[in-house]
C-alpha positions as CSV (number, residue, x, y, z in Angstrom):
1,M,5.3,-22.9,10.8
2,K,7.5,-20.2,12.5
3,L,7.8,-17.0,10.0
4,C,9.7,-13.8,9.5
5,I,7.8,-10.8,7.7
6,T,10.6,-8.0,7.3
7,G,10.6,-5.3,5.2
8,G,9.0,-1.7,5.2
9,G,9.9,1.9,5.5
10,T,6.5,2.8,4.0
11,G,2.7,2.4,4.9
12,G,2.4,0.9,1.5
13,H,5.0,-2.2,2.4
14,L,3.9,-2.1,5.9
15,M,0.3,-2.8,4.9
16,I,1.0,-5.8,3.3
17,A,2.8,-7.0,6.2
18,R,-0.2,-6.3,8.6
19,A,-2.4,-8.3,5.8
20,L,0.1,-11.1,6.1
21,L,0.3,-11.1,10.1
22,E,-3.4,-11.2,10.2
23,S,-3.7,-14.2,8.1
24,A,-0.4,-16.4,9.4
25,V,-2.0,-15.4,13.1
26,Q,-5.4,-17.1,12.0
27,K,-4.0,-20.0,10.8
28,G,-2.1,-20.7,14.0
29,H,1.5,-19.9,12.8
30,E,4.0,-18.3,15.0
31,V,5.5,-14.5,13.4
32,I,8.4,-11.9,13.6
33,F,9.2,-8.7,12.4
34,I,12.0,-7.8,11.4
35,G,12.1,-3.8,9.9
36,S,14.1,-0.3,10.2
37,T,14.9,2.2,13.1
38,H,14.5,4.3,10.0
39,G,10.9,5.3,8.2
40,Q,7.4,4.0,9.3
41,D,8.0,0.5,10.9
42,Q,8.1,1.4,14.4
43,K,5.2,3.6,14.2
44,Y,3.3,0.4,12.8
45,F,4.4,-2.9,14.5
46,A,6.3,-1.6,17.7
47,K,3.6,-2.4,20.4
48,D,1.7,-5.2,17.8
49,S,0.9,-8.2,20.2
50,K,0.2,-10.6,17.3
51,F,3.8,-10.7,16.6
52,S,5.7,-13.0,18.9
53,A,8.9,-10.6,18.4
54,V,9.5,-7.4,16.5
55,Y,13.0,-6.1,16.3
56,F,14.0,-2.6,14.5
57,L,17.9,-2.7,13.2
58,H,19.6,0.5,12.3
59,T,19.6,0.9,8.6
60,T,18.6,3.6,6.1
61,G,18.2,3.1,2.2
62,V,21.0,2.9,0.2
63,V,19.9,3.6,-3.1
64,N,19.2,7.6,-3.0
65,Q,22.7,8.0,-0.8
66,K,25.9,9.4,-2.5
67,G,29.3,8.9,-2.0
68,L,30.2,8.0,1.7
69,G,26.8,8.5,2.5
70,K,26.0,5.2,0.4
71,I,29.2,3.5,1.9
72,K,27.6,3.9,5.5
73,A,24.7,3.0,4.8
74,L,25.9,-0.4,3.2
75,Y,28.1,-0.9,6.2
76,K,25.0,0.0,8.4
77,V,23.1,-3.2,6.3
78,L,26.3,-5.4,6.8
79,Q,26.0,-5.0,10.6
80,A,22.5,-5.7,10.2
81,F,22.6,-8.6,8.5
82,F,24.6,-10.5,11.2
83,R,22.4,-9.3,13.5
84,A,19.8,-10.6,11.7
85,R,21.1,-13.8,11.3
86,K,21.4,-14.3,14.7
87,I,17.6,-13.1,15.1
88,L,16.7,-16.2,12.7
89,K,18.5,-18.5,14.1
90,E,16.8,-17.5,17.7
91,H,13.5,-17.9,16.6
92,E,14.0,-21.3,14.5
93,I,12.6,-19.2,11.5
94,E,11.6,-21.6,8.6
95,A,10.6,-19.5,6.0
96,T,11.1,-15.1,5.5
97,Y,8.6,-13.1,3.7
98,S,9.8,-9.8,2.2
99,V,7.1,-6.7,1.6
100,G,10.2,-4.7,-0.1
101,G,11.7,-1.5,1.2
102,F,15.4,-1.0,2.5
103,S,14.1,-2.6,5.9
104,A,13.8,-5.7,4.3
105,A,17.7,-5.8,3.5
106,P,19.3,-7.3,6.1
107,A,16.6,-10.4,7.1
108,S,16.1,-11.5,3.4
109,L,20.0,-11.4,2.9
110,A,20.4,-13.3,6.3
111,S,17.8,-16.0,4.9
112,L,19.3,-16.7,1.9
113,S,22.8,-17.2,3.6
114,K,21.3,-19.4,6.1
115,K,19.2,-21.4,2.7
116,T,16.0,-20.5,4.7
117,P,13.1,-19.8,1.7
118,L,12.7,-16.8,1.2
119,F,9.4,-15.3,-0.5
120,I,8.9,-11.6,-2.4
121,H,5.9,-9.8,-2.3
122,E,6.3,-6.6,-4.8
123,Q,3.9,-4.4,-4.1
124,N,4.5,-1.5,-7.3
125,A,3.7,-2.2,-11.2
126,V,7.8,-1.0,-11.5
127,E,10.0,-3.8,-9.5
128,G,11.7,-2.2,-6.3
129,R,15.6,-2.3,-6.5
130,L,16.3,-5.2,-4.1
131,N,13.6,-7.4,-5.3
132,S,14.9,-7.3,-8.2
133,L,18.1,-7.9,-7.0
134,L,17.1,-10.8,-4.6
135,K,14.0,-11.9,-7.0
136,P,16.4,-15.2,-9.0
137,Y,17.2,-16.3,-5.5
138,A,13.6,-16.3,-3.8
139,K,11.2,-19.8,-3.7
140,R,8.5,-17.2,-5.1
141,F,8.0,-13.9,-6.3
142,I,4.2,-12.1,-6.2
143,S,3.0,-9.4,-7.6
144,A,-0.8,-8.3,-8.8
145,Y,0.5,-6.7,-11.9
146,D,2.7,-10.0,-13.2
147,T,0.8,-12.2,-15.2
148,T,3.0,-15.0,-14.3
149,S,2.7,-14.4,-10.8
150,P,1.6,-17.7,-9.1
151,I,-0.9,-15.7,-7.0
152,K,-3.3,-13.0,-8.3
153,G,-4.0,-10.2,-6.3
154,Y,-2.6,-7.7,-3.6
155,P,-3.1,-8.4,0.2
156,V,-4.9,-6.1,1.9
157,E,-6.4,-5.9,5.8
158,E,-9.8,-7.9,5.5
159,V,-11.9,-5.3,6.4
160,F,-11.7,-3.8,2.9
161,S,-13.3,-7.6,1.2
162,K,-15.9,-7.9,4.0
163,T,-17.3,-4.4,3.7
164,A,-16.9,-4.6,0.1
165,R,-20.1,-3.0,-1.9
166,L,-21.8,-2.4,-5.3
167,R,-22.0,1.2,-6.4
168,K,-24.7,1.7,-8.2
169,E,-25.2,5.6,-7.7
170,L,-23.1,8.7,-7.0
171,K,-23.7,10.2,-3.7
172,S,-20.3,10.4,-1.8
173,I,-16.7,11.0,-3.3
174,I,-14.1,10.6,-1.2
175,F,-10.6,12.6,-1.5
176,L,-7.4,11.1,-0.1
177,G,-4.7,13.4,0.2
178,G,-2.5,11.2,2.4
179,S,-1.4,11.0,5.8
180,H,0.6,14.3,4.6
181,G,-1.6,15.9,2.1
182,A,-1.6,16.0,-1.6
183,R,-1.7,19.6,-2.5
184,A,-2.9,18.8,-6.2
185,I,-5.5,16.3,-4.8
186,N,-6.7,19.3,-2.3
187,D,-7.0,21.6,-4.7
188,L,-8.7,19.6,-7.4
189,A,-11.0,19.1,-4.5
190,L,-11.6,22.7,-3.4
191,S,-11.8,23.9,-7.8
192,V,-14.8,21.5,-8.2
193,C,-16.7,21.4,-4.5
194,Q,-19.4,23.7,-5.1
195,E,-20.3,21.5,-8.4
196,L,-20.5,18.5,-6.4
197,T,-22.4,20.2,-3.9
198,K,-25.1,21.1,-7.0
199,R,-25.0,18.0,-7.7
200,N,-26.1,16.7,-4.4
201,I,-22.9,14.6,-4.2
202,K,-21.6,14.6,-0.5
203,I,-17.7,15.1,0.1
204,L,-15.5,13.3,2.1
205,H,-12.0,14.8,1.8
206,Q,-8.8,13.4,4.2
207,A,-6.2,16.8,3.3
208,G,-3.4,15.6,5.3
209,E,-2.0,17.3,8.4
210,N,0.4,19.6,6.5
211,D,-2.0,21.3,4.4
212,F,-5.2,20.7,6.7
213,K,-5.7,24.3,7.7
214,R,-5.0,26.2,4.9
215,V,-7.7,23.5,3.1
216,E,-10.0,24.1,6.0
217,E,-10.4,27.9,5.8
218,E,-11.0,27.6,2.1
219,Y,-14.0,25.1,2.4
220,K,-15.1,28.0,5.2
221,N,-14.7,30.6,2.2
222,L,-16.7,28.7,-0.6
223,G,-19.6,28.1,2.1
224,V,-19.2,24.0,1.5
225,E,-20.1,22.0,4.0
226,L,-18.5,18.4,4.0
227,E,-16.5,15.9,6.6
228,L,-13.1,17.0,6.8
229,Y,-10.0,15.1,8.3
230,S,-6.5,15.7,8.5
231,F,-5.7,12.1,9.5
232,T,-7.9,9.3,10.6
233,N,-7.5,6.0,12.0
234,E,-11.2,5.1,10.5
235,L,-10.1,5.1,6.4
236,A,-11.7,1.4,5.7
237,S,-15.2,3.0,6.9
238,L,-14.7,6.2,4.8
239,I,-14.0,4.3,1.9
240,E,-17.1,2.3,2.5
241,R,-19.4,5.1,2.6
242,A,-17.9,6.6,-0.4
243,D,-19.3,5.4,-4.3
244,F,-16.4,7.4,-5.9
245,A,-12.6,8.4,-5.0
246,V,-9.9,10.4,-5.8
247,S,-6.4,9.6,-4.5
248,R,-3.0,9.4,-5.2
249,A,-1.8,5.8,-6.5
250,G,0.0,4.3,-3.9
251,A,-0.3,0.4,-4.1
252,S,-1.9,-0.2,-0.9
253,T,-4.9,2.7,-1.0
254,L,-5.1,1.7,-4.8
255,W,-5.7,-2.4,-4.2
256,E,-7.7,-1.4,-1.2
257,L,-10.2,0.7,-3.2
258,T,-10.2,-1.8,-5.9
259,T,-11.1,-4.7,-3.3
260,N,-13.6,-2.6,-1.7
261,G,-15.0,-2.0,-5.3
262,C,-14.7,1.5,-4.9
263,P,-14.0,3.6,-8.3
264,A,-11.2,5.9,-8.2
265,F,-9.8,8.7,-10.4
266,Y,-6.0,8.3,-9.8
267,V,-4.1,11.3,-9.3
268,P,-0.2,9.6,-9.4
269,Y,2.5,11.4,-7.6
270,P,5.0,12.6,-10.2
271,Y,8.0,12.0,-8.3
272,A,7.7,8.9,-7.1
273,A,10.7,6.7,-7.5
274,G,10.5,5.2,-11.0
275,D,7.3,6.6,-11.6
276,H,5.6,4.0,-9.9
277,Q,2.3,5.3,-8.8
278,Y,1.5,6.3,-12.5
279,H,2.4,2.7,-13.5
280,N,0.0,1.3,-10.8
281,A,-2.6,3.6,-12.1
282,K,-2.0,2.4,-15.8
283,F,-2.5,-1.2,-14.8
284,I,-5.7,-0.3,-13.5
285,V,-6.5,2.1,-16.9
286,D,-5.6,-0.6,-18.7
287,N,-8.0,-3.3,-17.5
288,N,-10.9,-0.8,-18.0
289,L,-11.2,-0.5,-13.8
290,G,-10.7,3.5,-12.9
291,W,-9.1,6.4,-14.3
292,C,-6.0,8.4,-14.4
293,E,-4.4,12.0,-14.8
294,R,-1.2,13.0,-14.4
295,E,-1.3,16.6,-12.1
296,G,-1.5,19.6,-14.7
297,E,-4.3,22.0,-15.8
298,N,-6.1,19.2,-17.5
299,L,-6.7,17.8,-14.0
300,R,-10.2,19.3,-13.4
301,A,-11.9,18.6,-16.7
302,A,-10.8,14.9,-16.8
303,F,-12.0,14.5,-13.2
304,L,-15.8,16.3,-14.0
305,K,-15.7,13.5,-16.6
306,T,-16.0,11.2,-14.7
307,L,-19.4,12.0,-13.2
308,D,-21.4,10.7,-15.7
309,M,-19.4,7.5,-16.0
310,D,-21.5,4.0,-15.5
311,L,-21.0,3.6,-11.7
312,E,-22.3,0.3,-11.2
313,E,-20.4,-1.2,-14.3
314,K,-17.0,-0.4,-12.9
315,S,-17.7,-1.2,-9.4
316,K,-19.2,-4.7,-10.4
317,A,-15.4,-5.0,-12.3
318,L,-13.5,-4.1,-9.7
319,M,-14.9,-6.6,-7.2
320,E,-14.9,-9.1,-9.7
321,Y,-11.1,-8.7,-10.6
322,A,-10.2,-8.4,-6.6
323,S,-9.2,-11.2,-4.5
324,A,-10.8,-11.5,-1.1
325,D,-7.9,-13.6,0.3
326,V,-4.7,-13.0,-1.4
327,A,-2.7,-13.0,2.3
328,S,-4.3,-16.3,3.1
329,Q,-3.3,-17.6,-0.1
330,M,0.5,-16.4,0.4
331,I,0.9,-17.9,3.4
332,D,-0.8,-21.5,2.4
333,D,1.7,-21.2,-0.5
334,I,4.6,-20.9,2.1
335,Q,2.9,-24.1,3.9
336,W,2.7,-25.8,0.9
337,S,6.4,-24.9,-0.4
338,L,7.6,-25.9,3.1
339,N,6.2,-29.4,2.9
340,D,6.6,-30.1,-0.7
């Protein structure tokens, strides 16, 4: 099968693309990628040899533009649409998988115009604008939050399922401030670090590049020893070592923690489009799989209450809920649909 994966802009979308790529290549399929020159697409896939070809088209987001900026953005999408049609034809693409984000528009629309089957994965509990627009025309629409989705769960890299383990005792906590840093999470970590040390709980902390120096200096002033990172490519191994996590509620990180069996206390980014991070975390809370608290003065008290939780019960529930082979199921589903 010759497959096109398209979409991106942010790491969350691109992590899904990577999981699908890994599964497709393992099954012997040929895969190309069509993304954008804007966002993080090139950072992720410019040098990924697993793709038979990668293309980055000149597009930008449309939804957040105003006036003339929106017209210019739409014109770029139109130009990229015709380029994507040529790419799909050149590679004889049999199906296209959109992982969402503004990067997905040209190839998704080009696929529909060529009557090439379009498959869509929605990463958040709140549907993105483009996904909502294309949903009626898609061959399949997959979402971990939709009870009607033919495939349940969320595609993450295989390492998170391979290293999954049952947490029984709280010996270590990881604070995930993200690559750029989440000040609310960093401040929370600083406010509770001495209490955690008293309880002999080891602290792992990814503070983000933007806030690293401040956080590092504060820990020194408090006299707290820990493992502190600005950014790391070894996040999977850090999550594996942690018994509990404090994190934003971006879909990829949320489902990586879930798949690995690591219970988490989520602090949603308050300015996420459609407040989707809160709704992502609410899904976890509603299924009794974790905790969520918005930024504010109650954050520290709400977090400290979770330290006396039944860790093993939550971890076991996470591992039972998560599916280890979602990406594989998604790729097999394409093959089945094409042969149907």
